[in-house]
C-alpha positions as CSV (number, residue, x, y, z in Angstrom):
1,M,32.9,-31.0,-105.5
2,Y,35.6,-33.6,-105.2
3,F,35.4,-34.1,-101.4
4,T,31.6,-34.0,-101.2
5,Q,31.4,-36.6,-103.9
6,E,34.1,-38.8,-102.4
7,F,32.6,-38.6,-98.9
8,R,29.3,-39.6,-100.3
9,K,30.9,-42.9,-101.5
10,I,31.8,-43.8,-97.9
11,D,29.6,-46.5,-96.4
12,L,28.5,-44.8,-93.2
13,D,26.9,-47.9,-91.8
14,K,30.1,-49.8,-92.2
15,I,32.3,-47.2,-90.5
16,G,29.7,-46.7,-87.8
17,N,30.0,-50.4,-86.9
18,E,33.8,-50.2,-87.1
19,M,33.8,-47.3,-84.7
20,F,31.5,-49.1,-82.3
21,E,33.6,-52.3,-82.4
22,L,36.7,-50.2,-81.6
23,S,34.7,-48.7,-78.7
24,K,34.0,-52.2,-77.4
25,R,37.7,-53.0,-77.5
26,L,38.8,-49.8,-75.7
27,F,36.0,-49.9,-73.1
28,P,37.6,-52.2,-70.5
29,I,40.8,-50.3,-70.3
30,C,41.4,-48.3,-67.1
31,R,42.7,-44.9,-68.4
32,S,43.8,-41.9,-66.4
33,I,45.9,-38.8,-67.1
34,T,49.0,-40.9,-67.0
35,G,49.9,-44.6,-67.0
36,D,49.7,-47.9,-68.8
37,G,46.0,-47.4,-69.7
38,V,46.8,-44.4,-71.8
39,R,49.7,-46.3,-73.5
40,E,47.6,-49.3,-74.2
41,T,44.9,-47.1,-75.7
42,L,47.3,-45.3,-78.0
43,S,48.9,-48.6,-79.0
44,I,45.5,-49.8,-80.2
45,I,44.9,-46.6,-82.0
46,N,48.3,-47.0,-83.6
47,E,47.0,-50.1,-85.4
48,Y,44.7,-47.8,-87.4
49,I,46.8,-44.7,-87.9
50,P,50.5,-44.0,-87.5
51,L,50.7,-42.1,-84.3
52,S,53.7,-40.2,-83.1
53,I,54.0,-40.8,-79.3
54,S,55.4,-38.2,-76.9
55,E,56.1,-38.6,-73.2
56,V,56.8,-35.9,-70.7
57,P,58.5,-36.8,-67.4
58,S,56.9,-36.2,-64.1
59,G,58.0,-32.9,-62.6
60,T,58.4,-31.2,-65.9
61,K,57.0,-27.6,-65.9
62,V,54.4,-27.2,-68.6
63,L,53.2,-23.6,-68.8
64,D,51.9,-22.9,-65.2
65,W,51.5,-26.6,-64.4
66,E,53.7,-29.5,-63.5
67,I,53.5,-33.1,-64.8
68,P,52.3,-35.2,-61.8
69,E,53.5,-38.6,-60.8
70,E,52.4,-41.5,-63.0
71,W,49.6,-43.7,-61.6
72,N,48.9,-47.3,-62.3
73,I,46.6,-49.8,-60.6
74,Q,46.6,-53.5,-60.6
75,D,43.6,-54.4,-58.3
76,A,41.3,-53.1,-55.7
77,W,38.4,-54.4,-53.6
78,V,36.4,-54.0,-50.4
79,K,35.6,-57.1,-48.3
80,N,33.0,-57.4,-45.6
81,S,33.4,-59.1,-42.3
82,K,32.6,-62.5,-44.0
83,G,35.4,-62.0,-46.4
84,E,33.1,-61.4,-49.3
85,K,34.1,-58.9,-51.9
86,I,31.3,-56.3,-52.1
87,V,33.2,-53.9,-54.4
88,D,35.6,-55.3,-57.0
89,F,37.7,-53.2,-59.4
90,K,37.9,-56.1,-61.8
91,N,34.1,-55.9,-62.3
92,S,34.3,-52.1,-63.1
93,N,37.3,-49.8,-63.1
94,L,34.9,-47.0,-62.0
95,H,34.7,-48.7,-58.6
96,V,38.0,-47.0,-57.6
97,V,38.5,-43.3,-57.4
98,N,41.0,-42.6,-60.2
99,Y,44.5,-41.8,-58.9
100,S,43.8,-43.4,-55.4
101,I,46.9,-43.9,-53.3
102,P,47.7,-47.5,-52.3
103,V,45.8,-48.7,-49.2
104,D,45.6,-52.0,-47.4
105,K,43.9,-51.9,-44.0
106,K,40.8,-52.7,-41.9
107,V,38.3,-49.9,-41.3
108,S,35.1,-49.4,-39.5
109,L,31.9,-48.7,-41.4
110,N,32.0,-45.0,-40.5
111,E,35.6,-44.7,-41.8
112,L,34.7,-46.6,-45.0
113,K,31.8,-44.2,-45.6
114,E,34.2,-41.3,-45.6
115,H,35.7,-42.8,-48.7
116,I,32.6,-43.9,-50.6
117,F,30.9,-42.1,-53.4
118,T,27.4,-42.9,-54.7
119,I,24.6,-41.3,-56.7
120,P,21.4,-41.4,-54.5
121,E,19.1,-40.3,-57.3
122,Y,20.3,-43.2,-59.5
123,P,20.8,-46.0,-57.0
124,E,22.1,-48.6,-59.5
125,W,24.7,-46.5,-61.2
126,I,28.4,-46.1,-60.2
127,P,29.8,-42.6,-60.3
128,Y,33.2,-41.7,-61.8
129,K,35.5,-39.7,-59.4
130,T,39.1,-38.6,-59.5
131,T,41.7,-37.4,-57.0
132,Y,44.5,-36.3,-59.4
133,Y,46.1,-33.6,-57.4
134,N,45.0,-34.5,-53.9
135,R,46.5,-37.6,-52.3
136,N,43.6,-39.6,-51.2
137,W,41.8,-42.9,-51.8
138,G,38.2,-43.9,-52.3
139,F,35.6,-46.3,-53.8
140,C,32.5,-45.7,-55.9
141,M,29.5,-48.0,-55.7
142,P,25.8,-48.1,-56.5
143,H,23.8,-46.3,-53.8
144,K,21.6,-49.4,-53.5
145,L,24.6,-51.4,-52.3
146,Y,25.8,-48.5,-50.0
147,E,22.4,-48.6,-48.2
148,Q,22.9,-52.3,-47.5
149,L,26.3,-51.9,-45.7
150,D,26.2,-53.4,-42.2
151,N,28.0,-52.2,-39.1
152,G,31.3,-54.1,-38.7
153,E,34.8,-54.2,-39.9
154,Y,35.8,-54.0,-43.6
155,Q,39.0,-54.9,-45.4
156,V,40.0,-52.3,-48.0
157,K,42.8,-52.8,-50.5
158,I,44.0,-50.7,-53.4
159,E,47.0,-52.1,-55.3
160,S,48.1,-48.9,-57.0
161,E,51.4,-47.1,-57.5
162,L,52.3,-43.5,-57.8
163,K,55.9,-42.8,-58.9
164,K,58.0,-40.6,-61.1
165,G,57.0,-41.5,-64.6
166,L,55.6,-40.1,-67.8
167,L,52.6,-38.4,-69.2
168,T,51.9,-39.8,-72.7
169,Y,50.0,-38.4,-75.7
170,G,49.8,-39.2,-79.4
171,E,49.4,-37.2,-82.5
172,L,49.3,-37.5,-86.3
173,L,49.9,-34.8,-88.8
174,I,48.4,-35.5,-92.3
175,K,50.2,-33.0,-94.5
176,G,48.3,-31.2,-97.2
177,R,49.5,-28.8,-99.9
178,L,49.3,-25.9,-97.4
179,K,51.1,-25.6,-94.1
180,E,47.9,-24.2,-92.5
181,E,46.4,-26.8,-90.2
182,V,43.1,-28.0,-89.0
183,L,43.3,-29.4,-85.4
184,F,41.1,-32.2,-84.1
185,S,41.7,-32.9,-80.4
186,C,40.1,-35.5,-78.1
187,H,40.8,-36.5,-74.5
188,I,41.9,-40.0,-73.7
189,C,42.0,-39.9,-69.9
190,H,38.6,-41.3,-68.9
191,P,38.3,-45.0,-68.0
192,S,35.2,-47.1,-69.0
193,L,33.0,-44.2,-70.2
194,C,31.7,-44.4,-73.8
195,N,30.2,-41.0,-74.7
196,D,32.8,-39.2,-72.7
197,N,35.1,-39.9,-74.4
198,L,35.4,-43.1,-76.4
199,S,33.1,-41.5,-78.9
200,G,35.6,-38.7,-79.6
201,I,38.6,-41.2,-79.7
202,V,37.0,-43.6,-82.2
203,I,35.7,-40.8,-84.4
204,A,39.1,-39.0,-84.5
205,T,40.8,-42.4,-85.3
206,Q,38.4,-43.2,-88.1
207,L,38.4,-39.7,-89.5
208,A,42.2,-39.6,-89.6
209,N,42.3,-43.1,-91.2
210,I,40.0,-41.8,-94.0
211,L,41.7,-38.5,-94.5
212,K,45.2,-39.9,-94.9
213,K,44.1,-41.4,-98.2
214,F,43.1,-38.0,-99.7
215,N,45.1,-35.4,-101.6
216,L,44.4,-32.5,-99.3
217,K,44.7,-28.7,-99.5
218,N,44.9,-28.2,-95.7
219,S,47.0,-30.1,-93.3
220,Y,45.2,-31.9,-90.5
221,R,46.6,-32.6,-87.1
222,F,45.0,-35.1,-84.7
223,V,46.0,-35.0,-81.0
224,F,45.0,-37.6,-78.5
225,V,45.7,-36.1,-75.1
226,P,44.8,-36.6,-71.4
227,G,42.3,-33.8,-70.5
228,T,43.6,-30.4,-69.3
229,I,47.1,-31.4,-68.4
230,G,47.6,-33.2,-71.7
231,A,46.4,-30.3,-73.8
232,I,48.5,-27.9,-71.7
233,S,51.5,-30.3,-72.2
234,W,51.0,-30.4,-75.9
235,L,50.7,-26.6,-76.1
236,S,53.8,-26.2,-74.0
237,Q,55.8,-28.5,-76.3
238,N,54.5,-27.0,-79.5
239,E,54.3,-23.3,-79.0
240,Q,56.1,-22.6,-82.3
241,K,53.7,-24.8,-84.3
242,V,50.4,-23.5,-83.1
243,Q,50.6,-20.4,-85.4
244,N,49.8,-22.8,-88.3
245,I,46.4,-23.8,-86.8
246,K,43.7,-21.9,-88.7
247,S,40.7,-24.0,-87.4
248,G,40.1,-26.7,-84.9
249,L,37.5,-28.8,-83.1
250,V,37.5,-30.6,-79.8
251,L,35.7,-33.9,-80.3
252,T,33.7,-35.3,-77.4
253,L,30.2,-36.6,-76.4
254,L,29.4,-37.6,-80.0
255,G,27.9,-41.1,-79.4
256,D,24.5,-40.4,-77.9
257,S,21.3,-39.8,-80.0
258,S,20.6,-36.2,-79.2
259,S,21.0,-33.2,-81.5
260,F,24.4,-31.5,-82.1
261,H,25.7,-28.6,-80.0
262,Y,28.6,-26.4,-81.1
263,K,30.5,-24.1,-78.8
264,K,32.2,-21.3,-80.6
265,S,35.9,-20.5,-80.3
266,R,37.0,-17.5,-78.2
267,K,37.3,-15.5,-81.4
268,G,33.6,-16.2,-82.2
269,N,33.9,-15.4,-85.9
270,A,36.7,-17.7,-87.0
271,D,36.2,-19.9,-90.1
272,V,35.4,-22.9,-87.9
273,D,32.6,-20.9,-86.2
274,S,31.1,-19.8,-89.5
275,I,31.2,-23.3,-91.0
276,M,29.8,-25.1,-88.0
277,E,27.1,-22.5,-87.5
278,Y,26.1,-22.8,-91.2
279,L,25.9,-26.6,-90.9
280,L,24.0,-26.8,-87.7
281,N,21.5,-24.1,-88.7
282,Q,20.2,-26.6,-91.2
283,N,18.7,-28.5,-88.3
284,E,16.5,-26.4,-86.0
285,E,17.1,-28.8,-83.1
286,S,20.9,-28.2,-83.1
287,K,22.2,-25.4,-80.8
288,I,25.1,-22.9,-81.1
289,H,26.7,-21.7,-77.9
290,D,29.0,-18.7,-77.4
291,F,32.5,-19.4,-76.0
292,S,32.9,-19.7,-72.2
293,P,36.1,-20.5,-70.4
294,Y,34.6,-23.5,-68.8
295,G,34.5,-26.9,-70.5
296,Y,36.8,-29.3,-72.2
297,D,40.2,-28.6,-73.8
298,E,38.9,-25.8,-76.0
299,R,39.5,-23.6,-73.0
300,Q,43.2,-24.4,-73.2
301,Y,43.5,-23.9,-76.9
302,C,41.4,-20.7,-76.6
303,S,43.3,-19.3,-73.6
304,P,44.3,-15.7,-74.3
305,G,48.0,-16.4,-74.8
306,F,47.2,-18.8,-77.7
307,N,43.6,-17.7,-78.7
308,L,43.4,-20.4,-81.3
309,P,40.3,-20.7,-83.5
310,V,39.2,-24.0,-81.9
311,G,35.5,-24.8,-81.1
312,R,33.9,-27.8,-79.6
313,I,31.4,-30.2,-81.2
314,T,29.2,-32.5,-79.0
315,R,25.8,-33.8,-78.9
316,T,24.3,-33.2,-75.4
317,P,26.9,-31.0,-73.6
318,F,28.6,-32.4,-70.5
319,G,26.6,-32.4,-67.3
320,E,23.3,-32.0,-69.1
321,F,22.5,-35.7,-69.3
322,P,22.1,-37.9,-66.2
323,E,24.5,-40.6,-67.5
324,Y,27.4,-38.2,-67.6
325,H,30.4,-39.5,-65.5
326,T,28.5,-42.6,-64.4
327,S,28.5,-46.3,-65.3
328,A,25.4,-45.7,-67.3
329,D,27.7,-44.0,-69.9
330,N,28.3,-47.5,-71.3
331,L,28.1,-49.3,-74.7
332,D,24.3,-49.3,-74.4
333,F,24.3,-45.5,-74.3
334,I,26.0,-44.9,-77.6
335,G,25.2,-46.4,-81.0
336,A,26.9,-47.1,-84.3
337,N,24.4,-45.0,-86.1
338,N,25.0,-42.0,-83.8
339,L,28.7,-42.3,-84.4
340,S,28.3,-42.4,-88.1
341,E,26.0,-39.3,-88.0
342,S,28.7,-37.5,-86.1
343,I,31.5,-38.3,-88.5
344,S,29.2,-37.4,-91.4
345,L,28.9,-33.9,-89.9
346,L,32.7,-33.7,-89.8
347,F,33.0,-34.8,-93.4
348,Q,30.8,-31.9,-94.3
349,F,33.0,-29.6,-92.2
350,I,36.1,-30.8,-94.0
351,S,34.5,-30.5,-97.4
352,I,33.9,-26.8,-96.8
353,M,37.3,-26.3,-95.3
354,E,38.8,-27.8,-98.5
355,T,36.7,-25.9,-101.0
356,N,35.8,-22.6,-99.4
357,S,37.8,-20.3,-101.6
358,K,37.6,-16.6,-102.6
359,Y,37.3,-15.6,-106.2
360,Y,37.7,-12.5,-108.4
361,N,35.0,-11.9,-111.1
362,L,37.1,-11.4,-114.2
363,F,34.2,-9.5,-115.9
364,P,33.0,-7.3,-113.0
365,K,31.6,-4.5,-115.1
366,G,28.0,-5.5,-115.9
367,E,26.8,-9.0,-116.0
368,P,28.8,-11.2,-118.3
369,Q,26.9,-13.0,-121.0
370,L,26.3,-16.5,-119.7
371,G,24.3,-17.9,-122.6
372,K,27.2,-17.8,-125.1
373,R,29.3,-19.7,-122.6
374,G,26.8,-22.5,-122.3
375,L,25.9,-21.5,-118.7
376,Y,22.3,-20.5,-119.8
377,D,20.5,-22.3,-122.6
378,S,19.1,-20.5,-125.6
379,S,15.7,-19.9,-123.9
380,E,17.1,-17.7,-121.2
381,G,17.9,-20.5,-118.8
382,Q,14.4,-22.2,-118.7
383,N,16.0,-25.7,-118.6
384,F,18.2,-24.7,-115.6
385,S,17.0,-24.8,-112.0
386,N,16.3,-21.5,-110.3
387,E,18.8,-22.3,-107.6
388,Y,21.6,-22.9,-110.2
389,R,20.7,-19.6,-112.0
390,D,20.6,-17.7,-108.7
391,A,23.9,-19.3,-107.6
392,L,25.7,-18.1,-110.8
393,L,24.4,-14.6,-110.3
394,W,25.2,-14.4,-106.6
395,I,28.8,-15.7,-107.2
396,L,29.5,-13.2,-109.9
397,N,28.2,-10.4,-107.8
398,L,30.1,-11.2,-104.6
399,S,33.3,-12.6,-106.1
400,D,35.2,-9.4,-105.3
401,G,38.0,-11.0,-103.4
402,N,36.3,-10.3,-100.0
403,H,33.7,-13.1,-99.9
404,T,34.2,-16.8,-99.5
405,L,31.9,-19.3,-101.1
406,L,30.5,-19.9,-97.7
407,D,29.8,-16.2,-97.3
408,I,27.9,-16.3,-100.5
409,A,26.0,-19.4,-99.5
410,I,24.9,-17.7,-96.2
411,K,24.0,-14.4,-97.8
412,S,22.1,-16.0,-100.7
413,K,20.5,-18.7,-98.5
414,L,21.5,-21.3,-101.1
415,K,23.1,-24.6,-100.4
416,F,26.9,-24.6,-100.2
417,E,27.0,-27.5,-102.7
418,S,25.1,-25.4,-105.2
419,I,27.4,-22.5,-104.8
420,L,30.4,-24.7,-105.1
421,Q,29.1,-26.4,-108.2
422,S,28.2,-23.1,-109.9
423,A,31.6,-21.6,-109.0
424,N,33.3,-24.6,-110.6
425,Q,31.3,-24.0,-113.8
426,L,32.1,-20.3,-113.8
427,N,35.7,-21.0,-113.3
428,K,35.8,-23.5,-116.2
429,A,34.1,-20.8,-118.4
430,G,36.9,-18.4,-117.6
431,L,34.8,-16.0,-115.6
432,L,36.4,-16.4,-112.2
433,K,39.9,-16.5,-110.8
434,E,40.5,-18.3,-107.6
435,I,42.5,-16.4,-105.0
436,V,45.3,-18.8,-103.7
């Protein structure tokens, strides 16, 4: 019960507000898969938790990929024939297609339009676009502004730099009594987008900050990586370590107000899958999805050569809400309360990870006498709740070394906390032996 009790003492409103404040601080930074924006983000996270920073040089082979050139940007704008800035990177870093090459020239309206991206169905929003592996340049703007563009000459300027550099990622290993690890991964490559994925970043940061104060059974590894290429780089650099990962979650899209969605690992029946399915089944609006090889970095961790037991937890999945990859995914779209609800779910996950043991019934022949051990009262348990009584009997019956406490909770349809509490009582009474 230790973790459940301790997590209940946490002021969720307080940490929700702290996560939202960190989101506000990180929001203006122009992040990408490489560059100073990633470093600045990791530097801020390092104020909260002691990150180990790794950097992989451009041109390095990482599995079947190669680290690209590093990209940084100082400024960008479009001026009309009157010299007025109609698009300004300093107003929103989404205005520039991420990884745009440098450009400084005058163009016609027709040529400009070849490099403009908008969202006609949401005319006031700015889309988020990238050109990581295709040398190009472009601007993103509200469609309402696009429709107002006049014929004439435009000056376009992008002060960016692509050069041999480094891909940067951060990680923290919080060691427990066991070498077996639980992985929490979040992507840090998106610029001013809150749900995707400042929500994952601030939740991972806060969760690590809390966990490092506990005496843990499992070890917990937190990785903050650029999407796809960052996860591939981490796997490439850590192939000998991944055998210790027994469960994991990709954290993203956790700041909006919708119900939770869990995507299973490729294994489909790993501990993480069973735990998350059990937790989400308590809310009929939550959804469980089978694994598919399309999505976030779970598809890297679950690639067949690694096949790690890593699932993905979100609220609304990517691409299923209109604000996705647009300027509408801003600080108004997420909320402190939503962030605190999301981290509360992770506390429940960790509580089960820490306490979900298997036991042997030391008196398996017949039902042991519970009354003489104080587990029933003298009137055949009339002063005990039915759930407590049922939990005792279910645990004794299924503690054969093959069933975890979660297995018993699922089979009995009793709360995990009730099963855990009853198991502790049976253990104290000398009726159970924990399998270590």
